[in-house]
N, C-alpha and C positions, 0 to 999 in steps of 0.2 A: 814272422816271415811276411814280407810285403807282397801284396797282390798287384801284379802289373799286367795290363792288357796292351798288346801290340797289334796294331791294325795292319793285317796283311791282305787286305781286300784286292790288291792288284794282282794277286796270284791268278785271278780269273783271266788275265791276259799275260800268260806265262812267257810269251816270246818277245814282249816289250822290255825295254830297259828296266822299268819299275817292276815288271814281273820277275825278272832275273834277280834284281836286288832283293825283292821280297823273299824269293826262294832261298837265296844264299844266307841272308840275315836270319831267317827263321830256322834254318838248319843249324847255324852256329849257336843260337840261343838254346835250341832244343838239346844240343849236345854238351851244354855246360855241366860241369861236375861240381857238386857241393854248392850250388847257388844259394844265395841268401834270399832269393825271391822265388815266388811261384808265378809262372807266366800263363796267361790265357791268350791264345792266338785267335784273332778275328779273321775268319777265312771263308772262301766259297765252300759250298756243300761238298764238292768232290775232294777237298783237302782235309776233311775231318780225319784225324788219326794219321795223317801223312807224316807227321814229325815225331811219332812215338807217343808213349803214354806218360812221359814225365811232365807234360804240360797239359792244360785244359784247352778246350776248343769252344768257340762261339761262332755261329754261322751268320753270314750276312742275311739280313731280313728286312722286309718293308717296315715293320714296326720299330726295329732298332734304329733304322735310318731316319725315320720321320718323328719318332717320339723318344728323344734321348733321355728324357726324364725317367723312363722306365728302366734304363740300363742300370745294372748293378754298380754300386760304388766301389771304386778301386783306389789303391794307394797312388797309382799313376796310370795314365792312359797315354800311349805314344802313337801318334799318327806319323807313320814313316814317310809320308808324302803329303803335299799340300792340297791335293785334289780329293781327298777322302770326303765322303758325304756323311760319315758317321762321327758322332760326338759323344763324349762322356756325360754322365749326370753332372749337374752343376757343382757338386761338392768335390769332384775328382780332379786333381791336378792334371794338366794337359801339356804334353811336350809335342811340339810341332816341328817336323823336318821339312824344310823348303829346298827343293831340288833346282828349280829354275823359275824364271819369269818369262819364259819363251813366248807366252801369249802377247806380250807387249809388241813383239815383232810379227807374230803370225796373224793376229786378229785386227779387225778394223779399230780405229780409235775408240768408237763407242763401245764395242764389245770388250776391248782391252780394259777400259775403265770400269766396266761392270765386273769383270773378273777381278780387277784390283780391289774393288770395294768388298767383294766376297772374301778375298784373301785377308784383307785388313781386319774383318770381323774375326777370323780365325786367330790372327796375330793378337788381337785384343783379348781373346779368350785364353791364350797360352800362358803357362807359367814360365816357360823358357822356349827358345827356338834354336834349332841347329840348321846349319847350311852345309851342303856337300862340297862347296868350294869357296875360296875367297872371292872369286868372280861373282858367284850367286849372292854372297853376303853383300858385296858392294852394290850390286844391282837392286837388291831388296831394300837396302837402307836409303837408296836414292829415290825409291818410289813408294815406300811404306813408312808409317810411323811405328817404330819399334821401341817400346819402353820396358822390355823385360830382358833378362840376361840372354846373350846369344853366343853361339860357339860354332866353329867350323870343325866338322868331323867328316873326313873323306870316306867315300864308299870303299868297301873291300872288294877284292876279286878272288874267287875261289879257284885258284889255278889248277888244283888237282882234279877239278871237274871237267877239264878241257884236254884230256889226253886220249889219243886214239891212234889207230894205224891202218884203218880201212878207208880206201878211197871211196867217196860217195858215188852211188850208182848213177846219179844224174850227170856227174862229171865223166865217168867212164864212157857213158853213151855219147857225150858231147865231144870228147877229145878223140881225134883220129890218130892213126899211126904217124901221120904227117906232122901234127902239131903237139904230140905228146911230150916232145923234148923242149918245147917253148917255155919261157918263164910263166909262172902262175902268179897272178895278182889277186888280191882279195879285198873286198869291202863288205861291211855288214851294218845293218840298221834298218829301221822302218823306212820304206821307200816313199818319202814325202819331200816336198819342196825344200824344207828347212835343212835336210841332209845334203842337198846340193850334189847328189851323185851324177846328175846329168853332165856336169863339167868333165867327168872322166871319159865320156864318149869320144869327143874330138881330141882329147889328150892322148887316149890310147891309139887313135888313128895315126898319130905322129910317131909312135914308137914302132920300131922295125918289126918287132914280134911280141908275142905275149898273149895269154888268155886271161880274161878278167871275170871273176865271179862276184856279182853284187847280190848278196843274200839278205833277206828280210821280208817282212810283211809287204806284199805288193798289191794290196787291194785299193790303194788310193789312185786317183786319176793320173797323178804325176807318173806313176809306174807305166801307165799306158803311153804317155807322151815319150818316155824314155825308150820304150820298145819301138815306137814309130821312128825315132831318131836313129836308133841302132840299125834298123832295117834300111832306112834311107841312106845311111852312111856306109852300108855294105859290110857291117861288122857282126852279122849274125853268127859267124863262125869263130868270133873272138871274144864276145861278151855273152855271158849267160846270167839270167836272173831267175833262180830256182824257187823264189819265194822263201818262206820260213824253212830253216834247216834244223835238224836235230842237234843236240849237244855233241853227239859223236861226229856228225859230219862237220860241224863248225870246228871241232877240235882238229880234225884232219886238215882242214883248210888253213887254220892258223899254223899248224906244224909244217906244212908243205909249201906254203906260199913263199914267193921270193920277195914280196913287199906287200905292205898293207896300206890302203888308201882311205882317208877319212876327211873329205873336204867340207865338212858340215859348217854351216853358217851360225847355227844356234845350238849351244850345248850348255847344260848346267854342270856336267862333269865330263863324260866321254869314256864310258866303260870299255868299249871295244879297243880303245887305244892301249889300255893297260893289259887287256887280254893278249893283244898281239905282242906287246913288249915282253910279256911273261915267257914267250917263246923265243925272245931275242931278235924278233923280226924288225927290219927297218920300217918305220911308219912315216908316212907323208901326210901332213895335216894342213888345214887352213890356220890362219892366225886369228880366227874369230873366237869370241866369247872365252870359255874356260880352257880351250885346248892348249894354249901355250903354258898355262899353269900345270896342267896334267902331264903333258909330254916333256916339258922342261927342255934341257939342252940335249936330251937323248932322242929327240924327234927332228925331222926335217919339215920345213914349212913352205907353203905356197902363200905369198902375200897378195896375189891376185889370181884370177882364173883364166887368164889368156892361155890358150892351149900351147902355144910355142914356148911361153915362159915356163909353164908347168913341165913341159917335156925337157927343157934345158936344165931345170933344177933337178929333175929326176935323173937324167943322164949323168949329171955332174956328181950327185951324191951317192948313187947306187954303187958306183965303182969301188968305193972304199967302205961300204956300209957293213960288211960282214967280217971285219977284223975281230979277233978274239976279244980285244979290249972293248970294242963297241957293243958286241953282242952281250958280254957280261955286264956292261954298264946299263943296258936296257933291262936286262933281267933283274938287276939290283934295284932299279927304279920301280919296276913292277912289284917287287917284293914288299916295298914300303906300303903299298895300297893293299893291305890284307885285312881279312875280317877279324883276325885276332886283335889287331890294333883298334879297329872300329868298335868291336864289342867291348873291349876294355874301357874305351872312352865313354861309350854309352852307359855302361854299368856304373862308372864313377859319377856320371851326370844323374842317373836315376837315384843314386844314393843322396846326392845333394838336394834334389827336388823333394824327395820323400821326407828327408830330415830337415828341410827348410834351411839349407846351408848355402844357398846361392848368393 
C-alpha cells in the first residue's frame, strides 16, 4: 500500500477559494472505499481528526516547513497549490498543482519576477504538474520552463454541500417590506481589486430595482473603497457587503438569487461560477482569464465594464435566462465539474507517478 501525503495547509483560511478546495478534496479522499493507498493529510492543528480515522494526520510546524530533510519519506507528496511552503524529503516524488499565476498581474514587475523564480524552483523539483484549467496551463508555459509531464485536472464542486432553506439573518434585517419583492442578485469572493466587484455599483444603479449581496472576506482596503462608493452613490439600501458568510447562508443566496455576478479580471478557475450554475442560476461574467473556459456557452459575458453596456447586456439576457432548457443546461455543465471526476483523475496520476509510468 503506497503512502501518500497531501498538503491541505490552506485549510487555515477556510473561507478562501483554496480553503474550500482543500476542504472538499480532503473530504473526498477521506471517504474513498477500498483505496490502494494510505493517505496522510498535512493540516493545521485544528483539523487533526477532522476527516475521520481512515487517514493519518501531520500538522503544520516550523520544523517541517524549514527543514524538509527531516520529513518522513513518502511514495508521493502532493502539494495541491503552488504557494505551499512545505516540501518533501529529497527522495520523495513531488506532484505540484498550479492554480494560477495571478501575481503576474497583481504584483510589481520586480515582485512578480521574484515569485516566478520561486515557483520555477518548485516546478524544477516536481515529478509532474497539474493545472486547474487550460488557461492556467497556457499562462504557466508562457512564463515557466516545464520539462516534466503536465496535465489539466479541473477542480470539483461539492454541490450537496450548498443546500439550505433559511434566509440569512443579515438579509432579513436588510430587506424591508418595501424591497422584499425586488430581485435578489449575488456575488461572492474575496473583496480585492482583482475581483473587480466595484464595477457592479454603477451597473446596479442603472437597474430599476434589485438588491445585491457581495459576500466574502472584506478586510482588504478595496472593500473600504467600495463601501465609500456605495454610500456616495446612494445605494446603501440596495447593496450589502456582509463579509464572510457561512456555507448555509451562501447556499440560501445561491438558491434564491435571481442572477449571479462575477466580473473578476483574474481567475485560475472560478469556483463560484460553477456553484451558481449548479443551482441553474444565470451567471454574468467577465471575459477575462479562465472564466469563458469555465462558464462556456452557458454563461453570459461582459466584454467591458461600461455601466450602460453592462446594464444593456443584463436586461437583454435576463428575460429569457430561466427557460427549462437553459436551467438544465447550466446544471449539466456544473455537474461535469465534480470531485468524483477530479479524484479519479488524481488517483490515476498518483498510480503513474508511484509506479514510474509517466
